[in-house]
C-alpha positions in Angstrom: 120.7 47.7 -7.7 118.2 50.5 -7.1 114.5 49.8 -7.7 112.6 52.9 -9.1 109.7 54.2 -7.1 106.3 53.5 -8.6 103.7 56.2 -8.4 100.5 55.1 -6.7 97.6 54.8 -9.1 95.0 57.6 -8.6 91.4 56.8 -7.7 89.2 55.6 -4.8 89.8 52.5 -2.8 86.8 50.3 -1.9 87.0 51.6 1.8 86.9 55.2 0.7 83.9 54.6 -1.6 82.0 52.8 1.2 82.7 55.7 3.6 81.6 58.3 1.0 78.3 56.4 0.3 77.6 56.1 4.0 78.1 59.8 4.6 75.8 60.6 1.6 73.1 58.2 2.9 73.2 59.9 6.4 72.9 63.4 4.8 69.9 62.2 2.7 68.2 60.7 5.8 68.6 64.0 7.6 67.4 66.1 4.7 64.3 64.2 3.5 62.0 64.9 6.5 62.8 68.6 6.4 62.2 68.6 2.6 58.8 66.8 3.0 57.7 69.3 5.7 58.7 72.3 3.4 56.8 70.8 0.5 53.7 70.2 2.6 53.8 73.8 4.0 54.3 75.2 0.5 51.2 73.3 -0.7 49.1 74.7 2.1 50.3 78.2 1.3 49.6 77.8 -2.4 46.0 76.6 -1.8 45.4 79.4 0.8 46.7 82.0 -1.7 44.4 80.7 -4.4 41.4 80.8 -2.1 42.2 84.4 -1.1 42.7 85.5 -4.7 39.3 84.0 -5.7 37.5 85.8 -2.9 39.3 89.1 -3.6 38.3 88.8 -7.2 34.6 88.2 -6.3 34.7 91.3 -4.1 36.4 93.4 -6.7 33.9 92.3 -9.4 30.9 93.2 -7.2 32.3 96.7 -6.7 33.3 97.1 -10.4 29.9 95.9 -11.7 27.9 97.6 -9.0 25.9 94.5 -8.3 25.8 91.4 -6.1 28.3 88.7 -6.9 28.4 85.2 -5.5 31.6 83.2 -4.6 31.5 79.5 -3.7 33.6 76.4 -3.5 32.7 73.5 -5.8 33.9 70.0 -6.7 33.2 70.6 -10.4 36.3 70.9 -12.6 34.3 72.8 -15.2 31.7 74.8 -13.3 28.9 76.6 -15.2 26.1 79.0 -14.1 24.2 77.2 -11.4 27.1 75.0 -10.4 26.8 73.0 -7.2 28.3 74.7 -4.1 30.0 73.0 -1.2 31.6 73.9 2.1 34.9 72.2 1.1 35.6 72.0 -2.6 38.6 71.6 -4.8 37.7 74.5 -7.1 36.0 77.9 -6.8 33.7 79.8 -9.0 32.1 83.3 -9.2 28.9 84.3 -10.8 26.6 87.3 -10.8 23.3 87.6 -9.0 21.0 88.7 -11.9 18.7 91.7 -11.8 15.1 91.1 -12.6 14.7 89.7 -16.1 18.4 89.0 -16.5 20.3 85.7 -16.6 23.2 85.0 -14.2 26.7 85.1 -15.7 29.7 83.1 -14.8 32.6 85.5 -14.1 35.6 83.3 -13.3 36.7 79.9 -12.0 39.8 78.7 -10.3 41.6 75.6 -9.0 42.4 75.2 -5.3 44.1 71.8 -4.8 46.2 71.4 -8.0 49.2 72.0 -5.7 48.3 69.1 -3.6 45.2 66.9 -3.6 45.6 66.1 0.1 45.1 69.7 1.1 41.7 70.2 2.7 39.6 73.4 3.2 37.1 73.7 6.0 34.5 76.4 6.3 34.4 77.6 9.9 30.6 78.3 10.1 29.8 75.8 7.3 29.1 78.7 4.9 28.3 77.4 1.4 28.8 80.7 -0.4 29.8 84.3 0.1 27.7 87.1 -1.4 29.3 90.5 -1.9 27.2 93.7 -2.6 28.3 96.6 -4.7 30.2 98.0 -1.6 32.2 94.9 -1.2 30.4 93.8 2.0 29.0 90.4 2.8 25.2 90.2 2.5 22.6 87.5 3.1 20.8 85.9 0.2 18.8 82.7 0.5 18.9 81.9 -3.2 22.1 83.4 -4.7 22.1 81.1 -7.7 24.5 78.1 -7.3 22.8 74.9 -6.4 22.9 74.2 -2.7 24.2 77.7 -1.9 22.9 80.0 0.8 24.6 83.3 1.6 24.5 84.4 5.3 26.5 86.9 7.3 28.9 85.7 10.0 27.7 85.7 13.6 30.9 85.5 15.6 34.3 87.2 15.6 37.6 85.4 15.7 38.3 84.9 19.4 42.0 86.1 19.4 41.5 89.0 17.0 38.4 90.6 18.4 40.1 93.8 19.5 41.8 94.5 16.1 38.8 93.2 14.0 35.6 93.4 16.0 33.4 92.6 13.0 31.8 89.1 12.8 34.1 86.9 10.7 33.8 83.8 8.5 36.8 81.6 8.4 38.3 79.0 6.0 41.0 76.7 7.4 43.5 75.2 4.9 45.4 72.2 6.3 47.3 69.1 5.2 48.6 66.0 6.8 52.4 66.4 7.0 52.4 70.2 7.4 53.4 71.5 10.7 50.7 74.2 10.7 47.5 75.2 8.9 46.5 78.6 7.5 43.3 80.4 8.2 41.6 82.9 5.9 39.2 85.3 7.7 36.5 87.2 5.8 34.7 89.9 7.9 31.3 91.4 7.4 32.9 94.5 6.0 34.8 92.5 3.4 38.2 92.7 4.9 40.4 89.6 4.3 43.1 88.4 6.6 45.3 85.3 5.9 46.9 84.2 9.2 48.6 81.4 11.1 46.3 80.0 13.9 49.3 78.8 15.8 50.3 82.4 16.4 48.5 85.1 18.3 47.6 88.4 16.5 49.2 91.5 17.9 50.5 94.9 16.8 53.9 93.3 16.2 52.6 90.1 14.7 49.9 90.8 12.1 50.4 87.2 10.7 48.8 85.7 13.8 45.1 84.9 14.1 
């Protein structure tokens, strides 16, 4: 008497499922560190871009209005005219320096660390504010308006970029624990801005270096 063949039921066995879960866990363990590093670097870049955009706006407004404009970092989420400036803030603000008989006006504000509250900004020469004149150049002003702010001009050039940019330069360093490198924003006396990677050396073939 012949016994008919029975087809094997489709599906995973317990051993196959354990192997699949193990492989998935290994892949996740290998991917998570790289993903965390990418996220940290992205946050640093986002904050550096926001800082650069704020400074460029202040410079553009000074040229457009034909008057001195003040840019500063602040920890106030809702800055107003006369806001308190700081060398390392989580927000930025721009206001005009009034002519005689005028009142200062707040031009614009922006958020720096919404992309990551653990991102830090450090002013290289502890500058509390940047004052741009009608030509878009940095100028000194002992009382530019914001509380605690003093505008000076930079006294030193970036050591590795002296040949290409011999002008004295202010720097802002944007960094974060967990990122594999920081970014540096250079602001020269003439108003030129350069966002660069301090782990790289500036050259004719590598303008992204500092």
